[in-house]
C-alpha positions as CSV (number, residue, x, y, z in Angstrom):
1,X,-3.9,-64.7,11.3
2,X,-7.9,-63.5,11.5
3,X,-10.0,-65.8,10.2
4,X,-10.6,-64.8,6.8
5,X,-6.3,-65.3,5.7
6,X,-7.0,-68.9,5.9
7,X,-7.5,-70.0,2.7
8,X,-10.5,-71.8,1.6
9,X,-9.1,-75.4,1.7
10,X,-7.3,-75.3,5.1
11,X,-10.1,-73.7,6.4
12,X,-12.0,-76.4,4.7
13,X,-9.6,-78.9,6.6
14,X,-10.0,-76.9,10.2
15,X,-14.1,-77.4,9.8
16,X,-14.1,-80.8,8.9
17,X,-12.0,-81.5,12.3
18,X,-14.2,-79.7,14.4
19,X,-11.5,-77.0,15.0
20,X,-14.3,-73.7,14.1
21,X,-16.9,-74.1,12.9
22,X,-19.1,-73.5,9.0
23,X,-21.3,-70.8,11.4
24,X,-17.7,-68.9,12.8
25,X,-17.2,-68.6,9.4
26,X,-20.3,-67.4,7.2
27,X,-20.1,-64.2,10.8
28,X,-16.6,-63.5,9.9
29,X,-16.5,-63.4,6.3
30,X,-19.9,-61.4,6.5
31,X,-18.5,-59.1,9.3
32,X,-15.0,-58.8,6.6
33,X,-18.1,-57.6,4.4
34,X,-19.0,-54.3,6.7
35,X,-15.3,-53.3,7.1
36,X,-14.2,-53.2,3.8
37,X,-17.2,-53.4,0.9
38,X,-17.2,-49.5,1.3
39,X,-14.2,-48.8,0.3
40,X,-13.1,-52.1,-2.0
41,X,-17.3,-51.8,-3.7
42,X,-16.6,-55.5,-4.4
43,X,-20.3,-57.1,-3.9
44,X,-23.4,-55.9,-6.1
45,X,-26.0,-58.3,-3.3
46,X,-24.8,-59.5,-0.5
47,X,-27.2,-62.3,0.9
48,X,-29.2,-61.2,3.8
49,X,-27.1,-62.0,8.0
50,X,-29.9,-64.9,9.3
51,X,-30.1,-66.7,5.4
52,X,-26.5,-67.1,4.9
53,X,-26.2,-68.4,8.7
54,X,-29.0,-70.4,8.8
55,X,-27.4,-72.7,6.2
56,X,-24.1,-72.1,7.3
57,X,-25.8,-74.3,10.3
58,X,-27.7,-76.4,8.1
59,X,-24.3,-77.2,6.9
60,X,-23.0,-77.8,9.5
61,X,-25.3,-80.1,11.1
62,X,-24.6,-82.2,8.0
63,X,-20.2,-82.0,7.9
64,X,-21.3,-83.1,11.7
65,X,-23.0,-85.8,10.8
66,X,-20.5,-87.1,8.3
67,X,-23.3,-86.4,5.7
68,X,-21.5,-83.5,3.9
69,X,-17.1,-84.0,3.3
70,X,-16.0,-82.3,0.9
71,X,-13.0,-79.9,2.0
72,X,-15.4,-76.9,0.9
73,X,-17.9,-77.9,2.6
74,X,-19.1,-74.9,5.6
75,X,-16.6,-73.1,3.6
76,X,-18.0,-69.2,2.5
77,X,-18.2,-68.5,-1.9
78,X,-19.0,-65.4,-3.8
79,X,-20.6,-66.1,-7.4
80,X,-20.4,-63.9,-10.5
81,X,-23.1,-61.5,-11.2
82,X,-23.5,-63.0,-14.2
83,X,-24.4,-66.6,-12.6
84,X,-27.9,-67.8,-12.3
85,X,-28.9,-68.1,-8.4
86,X,-32.6,-69.6,-7.4
87,X,-34.0,-66.5,-5.1
88,X,-31.2,-64.0,-5.2
89,X,-31.1,-60.8,-7.6
90,X,-28.8,-62.0,-10.5
91,X,-28.6,-58.8,-12.6
92,X,-25.4,-58.5,-15.0
93,X,-24.3,-55.4,-13.2
94,X,-26.8,-53.8,-15.4
95,X,-29.9,-51.5,-14.9
96,X,-31.9,-53.9,-17.7
97,X,-31.3,-56.8,-15.2
98,X,-31.5,-54.7,-12.1
99,X,-35.0,-56.7,-10.9
100,X,-34.1,-60.5,-11.8
101,X,-34.6,-62.7,-9.8
102,X,-34.3,-66.3,-10.6
103,X,-36.0,-69.3,-10.3
104,X,-33.3,-71.8,-10.9
105,X,-29.6,-72.3,-9.8
106,X,-26.4,-72.6,-11.9
107,X,-25.9,-76.0,-12.6
108,X,-21.7,-74.8,-11.5
109,X,-23.3,-73.1,-8.3
110,X,-25.4,-76.2,-7.1
111,X,-22.5,-78.1,-7.8
112,X,-21.0,-76.5,-5.2
113,X,-24.2,-76.0,-3.4
114,X,-23.8,-80.1,-3.2
115,X,-20.2,-79.9,-1.9
116,X,-21.7,-77.8,1.1
117,X,-20.4,-74.0,0.5
118,X,-22.4,-71.2,2.0
119,X,-23.2,-68.7,-0.9
120,X,-22.5,-64.8,1.1
121,X,-23.6,-62.6,-1.9
122,X,-23.3,-61.5,-5.7
123,X,-20.1,-59.9,-7.7
124,X,-19.6,-56.9,-9.3
125,X,-18.7,-56.9,-12.7
126,X,-18.4,-54.9,-15.6
127,X,-22.1,-54.7,-17.0
128,X,-22.5,-58.7,-18.8
129,X,-19.0,-59.0,-18.6
130,X,-18.3,-56.5,-21.4
131,X,-15.4,-54.4,-20.1
132,X,-11.7,-55.5,-18.3
133,X,-12.0,-53.3,-15.2
134,X,-14.9,-53.6,-14.1
135,X,-15.7,-49.9,-14.2
136,X,-18.5,-50.1,-16.8
137,X,-21.3,-52.0,-14.1
138,X,-23.9,-49.8,-13.4
139,X,-23.4,-50.2,-9.6
140,X,-20.3,-48.1,-9.6
141,X,-16.9,-49.3,-9.6
142,X,-15.1,-51.9,-8.6
143,X,-11.6,-50.3,-6.4
144,X,-8.2,-52.7,-6.0
145,X,-8.2,-53.6,-2.1
146,X,-4.0,-52.6,-2.9
147,X,-4.7,-49.6,-4.1
148,X,-7.7,-47.8,-4.0
149,X,-6.9,-46.0,-6.9
150,X,-6.1,-48.5,-9.5
151,X,-9.0,-50.6,-11.6
152,X,-9.1,-54.4,-10.2
153,X,-9.6,-55.6,-14.0
154,X,-12.3,-57.6,-15.2
155,X,-14.3,-58.5,-15.9
156,X,-14.9,-61.3,-12.8
157,X,-13.0,-57.7,-10.9
158,X,-15.8,-58.0,-8.4
159,X,-14.6,-61.6,-8.0
160,X,-11.2,-61.4,-7.5
161,X,-11.0,-58.0,-5.8
162,X,-13.0,-59.3,-2.5
163,X,-10.2,-62.6,-2.4
164,X,-8.1,-60.2,-2.7
165,X,-9.1,-57.9,0.4
166,X,-10.5,-61.0,2.2
167,X,-14.5,-60.1,2.4
168,X,-15.2,-64.3,1.2
169,X,-12.2,-67.5,0.6
170,X,-12.5,-67.5,-3.1
171,X,-15.4,-67.0,-5.5
172,X,-16.6,-67.9,-9.1
173,X,-15.9,-66.6,-12.7
174,X,-16.3,-66.1,-16.1
175,X,-13.8,-65.9,-18.2
176,X,-14.3,-65.2,-22.2
177,X,-11.9,-63.1,-22.8
178,X,-9.3,-63.4,-20.1
179,X,-11.6,-61.9,-17.8
180,X,-10.5,-64.5,-15.1
181,X,-6.8,-64.5,-15.7
182,X,-6.0,-60.9,-16.0
183,X,-8.3,-59.7,-12.7
184,X,-6.4,-62.2,-10.9
185,X,-3.4,-60.9,-11.4
186,X,-4.2,-57.4,-10.6
187,X,-5.3,-58.0,-7.5
188,X,-2.3,-61.0,-6.5
189,X,-4.5,-64.3,-6.1
190,X,-4.6,-66.9,-8.6
191,X,-7.6,-68.3,-11.5
192,X,-8.5,-70.8,-13.7
193,X,-9.5,-70.0,-17.0
194,X,-10.5,-74.6,-18.0
195,X,-10.7,-76.0,-20.4
196,X,-14.3,-75.4,-22.8
197,X,-17.0,-77.8,-22.5
198,X,-15.5,-78.4,-18.2
199,X,-18.2,-76.9,-16.4
200,X,-21.4,-76.3,-17.0
201,X,-22.4,-72.9,-18.1
202,X,-25.8,-73.5,-17.9
203,X,-27.4,-70.6,-15.9
204,X,-24.6,-68.8,-17.2
205,X,-25.9,-65.6,-18.4
206,X,-23.8,-65.5,-22.1
207,X,-22.1,-62.9,-22.7
208,X,-19.9,-65.2,-26.4
209,X,-21.3,-68.6,-26.1
210,X,-18.4,-69.8,-28.2
211,X,-15.7,-68.9,-25.2
212,X,-17.7,-68.1,-21.7
213,X,-16.7,-70.5,-19.1
214,X,-16.8,-70.3,-15.3
215,X,-13.8,-71.1,-13.0
216,X,-13.2,-70.9,-9.9
217,X,-10.4,-67.6,-8.4
218,X,-9.1,-67.9,-4.7
219,X,-5.6,-67.6,-3.1
220,X,-3.5,-70.1,-4.3
221,X,-3.5,-73.1,-6.7
222,X,-4.5,-75.7,-4.2
223,X,-7.8,-74.0,-3.4
224,X,-8.2,-73.6,-7.4
225,X,-8.2,-76.9,-8.3
226,X,-10.4,-78.0,-5.5
227,X,-12.6,-75.6,-6.9
228,X,-13.0,-76.7,-9.5
229,X,-13.0,-80.0,-9.2
230,X,-15.8,-79.8,-7.3
231,X,-17.8,-77.7,-10.0
232,X,-17.0,-80.0,-12.9
233,X,-19.6,-82.0,-14.6
234,X,-21.1,-83.4,-17.1
235,X,-24.6,-81.8,-18.0
236,X,-26.8,-83.1,-20.3
237,X,-28.9,-79.4,-19.7
238,X,-25.7,-77.3,-22.2
239,X,-24.6,-78.8,-25.2
240,X,-21.4,-77.6,-25.3
241,X,-20.9,-79.6,-21.7
242,X,-17.6,-83.0,-22.0
243,X,-18.5,-85.8,-20.3
244,X,-14.6,-85.7,-19.2
245,X,-12.6,-88.9,-16.6
246,X,-10.2,-86.7,-15.3
247,X,-11.9,-84.4,-13.2
248,X,-9.4,-85.1,-10.1
249,X,-7.1,-81.8,-10.4
250,X,-6.2,-82.2,-6.4
251,X,-3.8,-84.5,-8.3
252,X,-1.9,-82.9,-9.5
253,X,-1.0,-80.7,-6.3
254,X,3.1,-82.6,-7.0
255,X,6.0,-80.0,-6.5
256,X,7.9,-81.4,-8.9
257,X,8.5,-80.4,-12.6
258,X,12.2,-82.0,-14.0
259,X,11.7,-82.6,-17.7
260,X,8.2,-80.5,-18.6
261,X,9.1,-78.5,-21.6
262,X,8.1,-74.6,-21.4
263,X,7.8,-72.9,-24.6
264,X,7.7,-69.3,-23.9
265,X,6.0,-67.3,-27.3
266,X,8.8,-64.4,-27.9
267,X,5.6,-62.2,-29.7
268,X,4.7,-61.9,-25.9
269,X,7.7,-60.2,-25.0
270,X,8.0,-57.2,-28.5
271,X,6.2,-54.0,-28.1
272,X,4.4,-52.8,-25.6
273,X,4.8,-55.4,-22.6
274,X,6.2,-53.4,-19.3
275,X,9.2,-53.8,-18.3
276,X,9.2,-54.8,-14.6
277,X,5.6,-56.9,-16.2
278,X,8.9,-58.9,-18.7
279,X,11.8,-59.2,-15.8
280,X,9.1,-61.0,-13.1
281,X,7.6,-63.3,-15.5
282,X,11.1,-64.5,-17.4
283,X,12.3,-64.6,-13.5
284,X,9.7,-66.8,-12.9
285,X,10.7,-68.9,-16.0
286,X,14.3,-69.0,-14.5
287,X,13.2,-70.4,-10.9
288,X,11.1,-73.0,-12.8
289,X,13.9,-74.0,-14.7
290,X,16.3,-73.8,-12.3
291,X,13.3,-76.8,-10.6
292,X,14.5,-79.0,-13.8
293,X,11.9,-78.2,-16.5
294,X,13.3,-77.3,-20.2
295,X,12.8,-73.8,-21.4
296,X,12.6,-72.9,-24.8
297,X,12.0,-69.4,-26.6
298,X,9.3,-70.5,-29.9
299,X,7.1,-68.2,-32.3
300,X,3.7,-68.8,-31.9
301,X,1.5,-66.8,-35.4
302,X,-1.7,-65.0,-35.8
303,X,-1.2,-63.5,-32.4
304,X,-1.4,-60.0,-34.0
305,X,-5.2,-61.3,-35.2
306,X,-6.3,-62.5,-32.4
307,X,-8.0,-59.5,-31.1
308,X,-9.3,-58.7,-33.9
309,X,-10.5,-62.4,-34.6
310,X,-12.2,-62.2,-30.8
311,X,-13.9,-58.7,-30.2
312,X,-15.9,-60.1,-33.8
313,X,-16.3,-63.5,-32.7
314,X,-17.9,-62.1,-29.6
315,X,-19.5,-58.7,-30.4
316,X,-21.3,-60.9,-33.1
317,X,-22.7,-63.8,-29.9
318,X,-23.7,-61.2,-27.5
319,X,-25.6,-59.3,-29.9
320,X,-27.4,-62.4,-30.6
321,X,-27.7,-63.7,-26.7
322,X,-28.6,-60.0,-26.0
323,X,-31.6,-59.7,-28.4
324,X,-33.2,-60.9,-25.5
325,X,-33.5,-57.9,-22.6
326,X,-36.3,-56.4,-24.4
327,X,-38.5,-55.7,-21.7
328,X,-40.9,-57.9,-21.9
329,X,-39.9,-61.2,-20.9
330,X,-37.7,-60.2,-17.2
331,X,-36.1,-57.1,-16.0
332,X,-36.2,-53.3,-16.4
333,X,-38.7,-52.0,-18.9
334,X,-39.2,-47.9,-19.8
335,X,-42.0,-46.1,-17.8
336,X,-42.6,-44.5,-20.8
337,X,-43.4,-45.5,-24.1
338,X,-45.9,-45.4,-27.5
339,X,-45.8,-49.1,-29.2
340,X,-44.2,-52.6,-28.9
341,X,-41.7,-51.3,-31.3
342,X,-40.7,-47.8,-29.0
343,X,-40.8,-50.0,-25.4
344,X,-38.2,-52.1,-27.0
345,X,-36.7,-49.4,-28.8
346,X,-37.0,-47.0,-25.1
347,X,-35.8,-50.2,-22.7
348,X,-32.9,-51.4,-24.5
349,X,-31.4,-47.7,-24.9
350,X,-32.5,-47.4,-21.1
351,X,-31.6,-50.2,-19.9
352,X,-27.5,-51.1,-21.5
353,X,-25.0,-48.5,-21.0
354,X,-22.4,-47.2,-23.6
355,X,-19.6,-50.4,-23.7
356,X,-22.7,-52.7,-23.9
357,X,-24.8,-50.9,-26.8
358,X,-21.4,-50.5,-28.4
359,X,-20.2,-54.0,-28.5
360,X,-23.7,-54.7,-29.7
361,X,-24.2,-52.6,-32.5
362,X,-20.3,-53.7,-33.5
363,X,-22.0,-57.2,-34.0
364,X,-24.9,-56.6,-35.7
365,X,-22.7,-54.7,-37.9
366,X,-20.3,-58.1,-38.7
367,X,-23.7,-60.3,-39.2
368,X,-25.2,-58.0,-41.1
369,X,-26.2,-58.6,-44.5
370,X,-22.8,-58.2,-46.9
371,X,-20.2,-58.0,-44.1
372,X,-20.9,-61.8,-42.5
373,X,-18.9,-63.2,-45.5
374,X,-16.3,-60.0,-45.0
375,X,-16.0,-59.3,-40.9
376,X,-17.4,-63.1,-39.6
377,X,-17.0,-65.9,-41.1
378,X,-13.1,-64.4,-41.6
379,X,-12.5,-64.1,-37.6
380,X,-14.4,-67.8,-37.9
381,X,-11.6,-69.3,-39.9
382,X,-8.5,-66.8,-37.9
383,X,-10.3,-68.7,-34.6
384,X,-9.7,-72.0,-36.8
385,X,-5.7,-71.0,-37.5
386,X,-4.9,-69.6,-34.0
387,X,-6.3,-73.0,-33.1
388,X,-4.0,-75.1,-35.5
389,X,-1.0,-72.8,-33.7
390,X,-1.4,-73.9,-30.3
391,X,-1.5,-77.5,-32.1
392,X,2.4,-76.7,-32.8
393,X,3.0,-75.6,-30.4
394,X,2.3,-78.4,-28.1
395,X,3.6,-81.2,-29.8
396,X,6.7,-79.6,-28.0
397,X,5.6,-78.1,-25.0
398,X,3.5,-79.4,-21.9
399,X,3.0,-75.4,-21.3
400,X,3.1,-71.7,-22.6
401,X,4.7,-69.4,-20.2
402,X,3.9,-65.7,-20.6
403,X,2.6,-62.9,-18.8
404,X,-1.2,-62.3,-18.0
405,X,-1.3,-58.4,-18.7
406,X,1.1,-56.4,-20.8
407,X,1.3,-54.1,-17.4
408,X,-0.1,-53.5,-13.9
409,X,-3.3,-52.0,-12.8
410,X,-4.1,-49.1,-14.5
411,X,-5.5,-45.9,-12.6
412,X,-9.6,-46.0,-11.9
413,X,-11.0,-43.6,-15.2
414,X,-8.7,-44.4,-17.6
415,X,-9.3,-47.4,-19.8
416,X,-12.4,-45.5,-20.3
417,X,-12.1,-43.0,-22.5
418,X,-9.9,-45.4,-24.6
419,X,-12.0,-48.0,-25.2
420,X,-9.1,-50.0,-27.9
421,X,-6.7,-49.0,-24.9
422,X,-8.6,-51.7,-23.5
423,X,-9.4,-54.4,-25.8
424,X,-5.2,-54.1,-26.2
425,X,-5.0,-54.8,-22.5
426,X,-6.3,-58.4,-23.3
427,X,-3.9,-59.3,-25.9
428,X,-2.3,-62.0,-23.5
429,X,-4.8,-63.9,-23.3
430,X,-7.7,-64.5,-25.8
431,X,-6.0,-66.3,-28.3
432,X,-7.2,-69.1,-25.1
433,X,-10.6,-68.3,-25.3
434,X,-10.3,-68.8,-28.7
435,X,-8.7,-72.2,-29.4
436,X,-10.5,-73.8,-26.4
437,X,-7.7,-74.3,-24.3
438,X,-7.0,-73.9,-20.0
439,X,-4.8,-71.4,-18.1
440,X,-4.3,-69.8,-14.7
441,X,-2.9,-67.2,-13.7
442,X,-1.3,-66.2,-10.1
443,X,1.0,-63.8,-8.7
444,X,5.2,-64.1,-9.4
445,X,6.4,-60.0,-7.8
446,X,5.4,-56.7,-7.7
447,X,6.2,-53.8,-9.6
448,X,7.4,-50.3,-8.0
449,X,4.0,-49.0,-7.5
450,X,3.5,-52.1,-5.0
451,X,0.9,-53.5,-7.8
452,X,0.6,-57.3,-8.0
453,X,1.9,-58.3,-10.9
454,X,0.3,-62.1,-13.3
455,X,1.9,-65.6,-14.6
456,X,0.1,-66.8,-16.6
457,X,0.2,-70.8,-17.7
458,X,-1.2,-72.0,-20.4
459,X,-2.0,-75.6,-21.7
460,X,-3.0,-78.2,-24.3
461,X,-7.0,-78.8,-24.2
462,X,-8.1,-81.5,-20.5
463,X,-3.9,-80.9,-19.8
464,X,-5.4,-78.3,-16.6
465,X,-3.6,-81.4,-14.5
466,X,-0.1,-80.1,-15.8
467,X,-0.8,-76.0,-15.6
468,X,-1.8,-76.7,-12.4
469,X,1.1,-79.0,-11.1
470,X,3.8,-76.3,-12.9
471,X,1.7,-73.5,-11.1
472,X,1.3,-75.6,-7.7
473,X,5.3,-76.2,-8.2
474,X,6.1,-71.7,-8.1
475,X,4.4,-70.8,-6.1
476,X,6.3,-73.4,-3.7
477,X,9.2,-70.7,-4.2
478,X,7.2,-67.9,-3.1
479,X,5.1,-67.5,0.2
480,X,1.4,-66.0,-0.7
481,X,1.9,-62.8,-0.2
482,X,-1.6,-61.0,0.6
483,X,-3.4,-57.6,0.2
484,X,-2.0,-54.3,2.3
485,X,-5.9,-54.2,3.4
486,X,-5.1,-50.7,5.7
487,X,-6.6,-48.7,2.4
488,X,-9.8,-51.3,3.3
489,X,-10.1,-51.8,6.7
490,X,-8.7,-47.4,8.3
491,X,-12.1,-46.3,10.2
């Protein structure tokens, strides 16, 4: 097994045990990127080799001195390109930020650096996290390492593809409506969206502020638990940050689900769900039942209203958040203009892509006079009702089980022509963000085309440990299947 096939935690333990150095790990990741990146295109920016190896050397010295003892110390990580990194290009995969170099680092990334992580680059994404395929990126589409003719999902497609292609040992993504869980499903990796407020959003360039959360993408549940433990913290710079005491997520890595109650929403298994995905997810439920869990079907109301409520709220918040990108303070500015208003108009017209413009216009419309009550306020009331439906479910069940996406990864180019089809692809993930709940996606099978199928487990607020425990128990029943990398490593 090559070094890059190691999980983040396994590699970290080897570094602590002096079986390998942080410098060797960083070099292995950089070599993998060099070998595979032309095929995968998971990165927007790869850090300079000299800087990466210098940082790895500094970390190695602190490990040897006993200063850095975290299991992630010395392990190379990739960061989604919507998280600010001081001195490193941060673009949100948009032309309008093509030259933006932040003067500060996002809190979640700082937490990783304090643990001894080595940042090797910034991953590709849908522009401003608006999309489900990583095809709306200004820098071009990322390819799925399982089959380069298929999308990796989105918007954290670059992070998930980089982990699946073994170009890095783990990555950070952000999840607004499924942007960690859906591409994790498509790429055959594991990703967690934590409870809203658990991870600081300071330094995360906002899409939908009431929905966004940073989370880990890794090879297995153990890695995700350790990474989530490292990045979670109370942050007074983020007004939505929650001061939680129960952040020892690795304590939930227990292979025992006896007596735990699983609810399966009937609404998630109706028309529109691919038959192979349905079979794999229900088989996973059966496996957990055989391990001692109690499995029941139930009706989860308001599922049909989740997508319209989400897109009204998310687009309204996006139109407000993206108003700051006007060519005045930072980022791209049009070269030829007459007057201030013309400069605003031309800069935004040239700087934003089609999907971002579509969502800004939709958001501006629902917030406009005469439509605010009819759309935006109604969507907020629907959001509250969806949370109430989940509250009822979690009064009965420890975990809700379902698919992460209605199908496996679609072909490149098949989604952009039909935005509505792309929006409907988030049907199983969006409600989790509307209700502020934690969710995890992990592999549970392979379809006939050889593409991964993802299982989603949803927990009540602040109950990450329950979904981590159940995911870990399920993971023990099947070996981690590495991506078939032939498409990425051919000469």
